[in-house]
N, C-alpha and C positions, 0 to 999 in steps of 0.2 A: 235672841237669847238675852238675857244678863249674863256678863259674864263669857260670852264667847260669838265671834264675829263670824255669823254662819247666815244663809238665806235660808228662809222660809218657804215648800214649795203647799203649795194647798193641790191634793191629789182626788180628781173625780170620785174612786175609788176609797172605799172605807180602809184603814190601815189599822184598824183597831188588835190584830191579831199579829205575830211575827211571823206568821207565813203571807197573810194578804200583804202587810208592807214591804215583805223582801220582794212579792212579786209585783209590787206595784214601783219599786224603785230601781228591780235587775239589780239584786244585791245575793248574796245569801243571807241564810236564814242565821246566821249565828252573826252576822252584822249590826241586826236588829235591837236595839239595848232596849229591853223590856224593863221599864222605872216600874216595880212595883211596890205598893207598899203594905209591910207586917206593921204590926205592934208586938214589944216588950216592953212589959212592964207597965204597961197603960200609954206609951208613949208611941208616934210612929216611927218607924224605920223605912228606910229608902233603900231599898235591894234595886241596882241595876245590873240586871244578869241580859245573858246572851240568847239570844232567837232561838238558838238550838239545846238551851238548858236547863235544867228547874233545878229552882232554889231547896238547898236540902234544910227546910222553915224548923224543921226537930233540934238539928244540929244543934245549928246556929239560935236555938232557942226565942223561935219568931212563931205568932200564928199572924195566917191572913187576914189583912182588913179586909173590915166590911165597905163596901160601897158610898156607906156613909164616913165612915173614921178614915177612907183614904182622901177621901172631898176634903174633909176637914184640915186632915196634916199637909195637903200639897194646894188646895185652891181648884184642883180638877175634877175632872173626873175619869174615872176609870176609859182606857181605850186610847184617852189622848195625854195620859200624864207624863210630862217634860222631867229630865232627869237633873233638870235646875231649876231655881229660879221662881221658888215656890213663895206659898205666903207667910210659911215664919223656918227657920234652919232646922234642919233634918240630920239626922244621923243617917252619914251614905256607906252602903256597903257596893263596892263596885267587884264584880265578877274578875278577875284575874284571868281568867279566858278571853276577854274582847279587848286583850293586848295583841292576839293572831293576827287583826286586822289592823291597816296602818288606816283607815275611813270607817265609821260606822255611822249607824240611820239611829234618831230620835224622835219620841214624837214630840210636837211641836205646841201642844194644848186643844187637839181633838182631835177625832179620829180619822182625817182628813188630812190635818198639817203636821210635815217631818222636816224634820234638817239631816241633813250629809257633815260631819263633821271630824279630826283628826282625833284618834282615839286621845293620846295624848292630853291635848288639847285639852280636852272634857274632861278627862281624871284632873288634869289641872284647874280647873274650872271649879274644879265643888270643892272647899273647902271643907279640911278634914274629913274627905274620905277616906277608906280606907281599903286599899285594894286585898282582896284576898279570895279563897274559893269557896262560892258559894255556892257549890252544885255536890 
């Protein structure tokens, strides 16, 4: 993964949802980073949210991206969108609650690919990422 030294794991079962991913890798649901695409002023915004939380899109002035908008903004399909290494730079909002965990698990491009990463290393690898309360 560009910007991080991680080992991508290909799993036999889908990791499309946070619950599936947590079961597949044996971690807490909150340790799963949901890489979600929203839209603000017609521009894609990436939100990295803990698997056990929901994004307060109205409060943040965001609307959920369509599948087509998510792919156009990131280069990846929903269910496998990684937190970084997108086709273009994206405004990124990072759930401050991820800091509860020393490491987190992220999608790596497909619904079957994941990687574990030090939480602070992930945050540091996202240029201009804003760590805020997204829920």
